OpenMM code with the backbone's topology and positions (N, CA, C; nanometers):
from openmm import Vec3, app, unit

residues = "MET ASP ASP ILE SER PRO GLN LEU ARG ASP PHE ILE LEU PHE CYS ALA GLN ARG ARG SER PRO GLU TRP PRO ALA ILE TYR ASP GLU MET THR ARG VAL ALA GLY GLY ARG LEU PHE GLN GLY LEU GLY TYR LYS ASP LEU LYS GLN LEU GLY LEU SER PHE SER LEU SER GLY MET GLU LYS THR ILE GLN LEU VAL LYS GLU VAL THR SER PRO ASN HIS HIS".split()
positions = [
    Vec3(-0.4475, -1.3866, -2.6277),
    Vec3(-0.4938, -1.3267, -2.5026),
    Vec3(-0.5683, -1.1957, -2.5253),
    Vec3(-0.6220, -1.1787, -2.6437),
    Vec3(-0.6931, -1.0559, -2.6735),
    Vec3(-0.8313, -1.0503, -2.6101),
    Vec3(-0.8649, -1.1531, -2.5345),
    Vec3(-0.9945, -1.1537, -2.4690),
    Vec3(-0.9870, -1.0971, -2.3268),
    Vec3(-0.8892, -1.0100, -2.3031),
    Vec3(-0.8749, -0.9453, -2.1729),
    Vec3(-0.9895, -0.8456, -2.1577),
    Vec3(-1.0570, -0.8504, -2.0446),
    Vec3(-1.1675, -0.7563, -2.0244),
    Vec3(-1.1115, -0.6146, -2.0139),
    Vec3(-1.1848, -0.5165, -2.0659),
    Vec3(-1.1393, -0.3774, -2.0574),
    Vec3(-1.1158, -0.3340, -1.9126),
    Vec3(-1.1979, -0.3830, -1.8214),
    Vec3(-1.1833, -0.3479, -1.6797),
    Vec3(-1.0512, -0.4012, -1.6239),
    Vec3(-1.0154, -0.5228, -1.6605),
    Vec3(-0.8899, -0.5822, -1.6152),
    Vec3(-0.7713, -0.5092, -1.6777),
    Vec3(-0.7804, -0.4780, -1.8057),
    Vec3(-0.6753, -0.4024, -1.8741),
    Vec3(-0.6544, -0.2673, -1.8049),
    Vec3(-0.7637, -0.1991, -1.7731),
    Vec3(-0.7548, -0.0688, -1.7066),
    Vec3(-0.6940, -0.0816, -1.5670),
    Vec3(-0.7271, -0.1900, -1.4968),
    Vec3(-0.6693, -0.2137, -1.3640),
    Vec3(-0.5170, -0.2260, -1.3740),
    Vec3(-0.4704, -0.3070, -1.4684),
    Vec3(-0.3256, -0.3274, -1.4844),
    Vec3(-0.2566, -0.1967, -1.5230),
    Vec3(-0.3156, -0.1224, -1.6159),
    Vec3(-0.2563, 0.0053, -1.6570),
    Vec3(-0.2556, 0.1057, -1.5420),
    Vec3(-0.3618, 0.1053, -1.4614),
    Vec3(-0.3700, 0.1919, -1.3437),
    Vec3(-0.2535, 0.1628, -1.2489),
    Vec3(-0.2296, 0.0345, -1.2241),
    Vec3(-0.1204, -0.0054, -1.1343),
    Vec3(0.0158, 0.0286, -1.1951),
    Vec3(0.0304, 0.0092, -1.3251),
    Vec3(0.1574, 0.0388, -1.3930),
    Vec3(0.1890, 0.1882, -1.3848),
    Vec3(0.0875, 0.2719, -1.3957),
    Vec3(0.1081, 0.4164, -1.3884),
    Vec3(0.1384, 0.4617, -1.2464),
    Vec3(0.0832, 0.3943, -1.1487),
    Vec3(0.1061, 0.4307, -1.0083),
    Vec3(0.2479, 0.3985, -0.9627),
    Vec3(0.3028, 0.2907, -1.0135),
    Vec3(0.4318, 0.2460, -0.9631),
    Vec3(0.5303, 0.2202, -1.0762),
    Vec3(0.5134, 0.1091, -1.1440),
    Vec3(0.6058, 0.0712, -1.2506),
    Vec3(0.5463, -0.0477, -1.3246),
    Vec3(0.5672, -0.0553, -1.4561),
    Vec3(0.5182, -0.1715, -1.5286),
    Vec3(0.6133, -0.2908, -1.5159),
    Vec3(0.7256, -0.2710, -1.4469),
    Vec3(0.8257, -0.3780, -1.4348),
    Vec3(0.7892, -0.4770, -1.3251),
    Vec3(0.8185, -0.6027, -1.3533),
    Vec3(0.7983, -0.7095, -1.2560),
    Vec3(0.9170, -0.7115, -1.1622),
    Vec3(0.9097, -0.7244, -1.0318),
    Vec3(0.7913, -0.7534, -0.9520),
    Vec3(0.7231, -0.6297, -0.8933),
    Vec3(0.7719, -0.5096, -0.9259),
    Vec3(0.7116, -0.3880, -0.8691),
    Vec3(0.5630, -0.3787, -0.9007),
    Vec3(0.5249, -0.4140, -1.0228),
    Vec3(0.3826, -0.4043, -1.0586),
    Vec3(0.2998, -0.5073, -0.9824),
    Vec3(0.3569, -0.6229, -0.9539),
    Vec3(0.2841, -0.7237, -0.8759),
    Vec3(0.2550, -0.6686, -0.7355),
    Vec3(0.3560, -0.6068, -0.6754),
    Vec3(0.3378, -0.5478, -0.5425),
    Vec3(0.2274, -0.4418, -0.5463),
    Vec3(0.2288, -0.3606, -0.6508),
    Vec3(0.1289, -0.2542, -0.6625),
    Vec3(-0.0105, -0.3127, -0.6881),
    Vec3(-0.0183, -0.4161, -0.7713),
    Vec3(-0.1483, -0.4778, -0.7976),
    Vec3(-0.2072, -0.5374, -0.6697),
    Vec3(-0.1241, -0.6008, -0.5886),
    Vec3(-0.1762, -0.6582, -0.4640),
    Vec3(-0.2176, -0.5466, -0.3675),
    Vec3(-0.1422, -0.4366, -0.3652),
    Vec3(-0.1757, -0.3229, -0.2787),
    Vec3(-0.3088, -0.2611, -0.3224),
    Vec3(-0.3241, -0.2395, -0.4518),
    Vec3(-0.4464, -0.1789, -0.5053),
    Vec3(-0.5661, -0.2714, -0.4830),
    Vec3(-0.5482, -0.4006, -0.5100),
    Vec3(-0.6575, -0.4968, -0.4902),
    Vec3(-0.6943, -0.5082, -0.3424),
    Vec3(-0.5937, -0.5116, -0.2565),
    Vec3(-0.6184, -0.5235, -0.1121),
    Vec3(-0.6968, -0.4060, -0.0571),
    Vec3(-0.6705, -0.2876, -0.1115),
    Vec3(-0.7402, -0.1677, -0.0655),
    Vec3(-0.8599, -0.1319, -0.1518),
    Vec3(-0.8872, -0.2147, -0.2532),
    Vec3(-0.9967, -0.1891, -0.3476),
    Vec3(-0.9879, -0.0463, -0.4018),
    Vec3(-0.8687, -0.0071, -0.4439),
    Vec3(-0.8427, 0.1303, -0.4864),
    Vec3(-0.8794, 0.1595, -0.6319),
    Vec3(-0.9102, 0.0558, -0.7081),
    Vec3(-0.9494, 0.0770, -0.8474),
    Vec3(-1.0908, 0.0239, -0.8685),
    Vec3(-1.1853, 0.1143, -0.8845),
    Vec3(-1.3265, 0.0803, -0.9077),
    Vec3(-1.3815, -0.0191, -0.8061),
    Vec3(-1.3239, -0.0198, -0.6866),
    Vec3(-1.3732, -0.1076, -0.5802),
    Vec3(-1.3420, -0.2545, -0.5999),
    Vec3(-1.2537, -0.2860, -0.6962),
    Vec3(-1.2223, -0.4265, -0.7249),
    Vec3(-1.1267, -0.4850, -0.6210),
    Vec3(-1.1625, -0.6006, -0.5678),
    Vec3(-1.0762, -0.6736, -0.4751),
    Vec3(-1.0222, -0.7988, -0.5415),
    Vec3(-0.9507, -0.8797, -0.4644),
    Vec3(-0.8884, -1.0019, -0.5177),
    Vec3(-0.9891, -1.0934, -0.5877),
    Vec3(-1.1032, -1.1150, -0.5227),
    Vec3(-1.2043, -1.2065, -0.5762),
    Vec3(-1.2586, -1.1547, -0.7101),
    Vec3(-1.2853, -1.0240, -0.7161),
    Vec3(-1.3366, -0.9630, -0.8396),
    Vec3(-1.2355, -0.9789, -0.9525),
    Vec3(-1.1094, -0.9544, -0.9224),
    Vec3(-1.0036, -0.9621, -1.0238),
    Vec3(-0.9841, -1.1059, -1.0700),
    Vec3(-0.9981, -1.1997, -0.9774),
    Vec3(-0.9857, -1.3405, -1.0155),
    Vec3(-1.0962, -1.3782, -1.1148),
    Vec3(-1.2155, -1.3270, -1.0912),
    Vec3(-1.3272, -1.3539, -1.1828),
    Vec3(-1.3008, -1.2929, -1.3205),
    Vec3(-1.2238, -1.1852, -1.3255),
    Vec3(-1.1893, -1.1211, -1.4528),
    Vec3(-1.0705, -1.1899, -1.5205),
    Vec3(-1.0045, -1.2829, -1.4475),
    Vec3(-0.8947, -1.3586, -1.5072),
    Vec3(-0.7563, -1.3269, -1.4549),
    Vec3(-0.7487, -1.2523, -1.3447),
    Vec3(-0.6180, -1.2175, -1.2875),
    Vec3(-0.5974, -1.2947, -1.1581),
    Vec3(-0.4937, -1.3785, -1.1577),
    Vec3(-0.4644, -1.4598, -1.0398),
    Vec3(-0.3420, -1.4050, -0.9674),
    Vec3(-0.3495, -1.4027, -0.8347),
    Vec3(-0.2340, -1.3620, -0.7545),
    Vec3(-0.1650, -1.4837, -0.6929),
    Vec3(-0.2140, -1.6036, -0.7272),
    Vec3(-0.1561, -1.7247, -0.6686),
    Vec3(-0.0261, -1.7626, -0.7391),
    Vec3(0.0578, -1.8355, -0.6689),
    Vec3(0.1852, -1.8794, -0.7275),
    Vec3(0.1622, -1.9680, -0.8490),
    Vec3(0.0595, -2.0513, -0.8433),
    Vec3(0.0340, -2.1420, -0.9552),
    Vec3(-0.0123, -2.0666, -1.0806),
    Vec3(-0.0677, -1.9473, -1.0624),
    Vec3(-0.1136, -1.8693, -1.1767),
    Vec3(-0.0182, -1.7590, -1.2178),
    Vec3(0.0995, -1.7558, -1.1555),
    Vec3(0.1928, -1.6443, -1.1751),
    Vec3(0.2406, -1.6291, -1.3189),
    Vec3(0.2670, -1.7400, -1.3856),
    Vec3(0.3169, -1.7315, -1.5228),
    Vec3(0.2145, -1.6631, -1.6139),
    Vec3(0.0884, -1.7007, -1.5990),
    Vec3(-0.0184, -1.6387, -1.6786),
    Vec3(-0.0315, -1.4904, -1.6429),
    Vec3(-0.0201, -1.4576, -1.5154),
    Vec3(-0.0312, -1.3185, -1.4714),
    Vec3(0.0819, -1.2346, -1.5297),
    Vec3(0.2033, -1.2884, -1.5295),
    Vec3(0.3179, -1.2164, -1.5867),
    Vec3(0.2931, -1.1904, -1.7354),
    Vec3(0.2447, -1.2913, -1.8079),
    Vec3(0.2159, -1.2752, -1.9505),
    Vec3(0.1079, -1.1702, -1.9736),
    Vec3(0.0068, -1.1723, -1.8905),
    Vec3(-0.1034, -1.0770, -1.8999),
    Vec3(-0.0519, -0.9342, -1.8818),
    Vec3(0.0290, -0.9144, -1.7790),
    Vec3(0.0854, -0.7816, -1.7512),
    Vec3(0.1741, -0.7365, -1.8675),
    Vec3(0.2575, -0.8266, -1.9168),
    Vec3(0.3456, -0.7925, -2.0294),
    Vec3(0.2646, -0.7508, -2.1511),
    Vec3(0.1592, -0.8258, -2.1786),
    Vec3(0.0771, -0.7949, -2.2958),
    Vec3(0.0101, -0.6583, -2.2823),
    Vec3(-0.0477, -0.6324, -2.1665),
    Vec3(-0.1202, -0.5065, -2.1451),
    Vec3(-0.0257, -0.3869, -2.1455),
    Vec3(0.0934, -0.4030, -2.0897),
    Vec3(0.1845, -0.2888, -2.0752),
    Vec3(0.2839, -0.2741, -2.1904),
    Vec3(0.2848, -0.3681, -2.2863),
    Vec3(0.3811, -0.3560, -2.3953),
    Vec3(0.3440, -0.2365, -2.4837),
    Vec3(0.4454, -0.1617, -2.5278),
    Vec3(0.4206, -0.0400, -2.6072),
    Vec3(0.3443, -0.0677, -2.7365),
    Vec3(0.3602, -0.1835, -2.7981),
    Vec3(0.2907, -0.2086, -2.9238),
    Vec3(0.1522, -0.2670, -2.9046),
    Vec3(0.1037, -0.2715, -2.7828),
    Vec3(-0.0312, -0.3231, -2.7571),
    Vec3(-0.1365, -0.2171, -2.7783),
    Vec3(-0.1005, -0.0923, -2.7631),
    Vec3(-0.1986, 0.0175, -2.7668),
    Vec3(-0.2297, 0.0599, -2.9079),
] * unit.nanometer
topology = app.Topology()
chain = topology.addChain("A")
for resn in residues:
    res = topology.addResidue(resn, chain)
    for name in ("N", "CA", "C"):
        topology.addAtom(name, app.Element.getBySymbol(name[0]), res)
C-alpha cells in the first residue's frame, strides 16, 4: 500500500492530529473534515478518487489505510 498519494496521507494525518488516530474516532473526524471540506477543500468525491472510501463495503481497506499511515514505524 505504499502507493498512497501524499495528499491522502496528509489528509489522514490531519484528521489524526485533530482528534485521534484510533478507530472509530478517526473515521468520525475524517467524515467531519470531508463533509466540511476542511482539508485543502477535499470532499468525499475527491477523497474517493484518491483511494479513500467511506462506504461500508470499503471499510476494511480504509481501516488498513489509516493504520498504515498512522503507524509509528511508517514515518
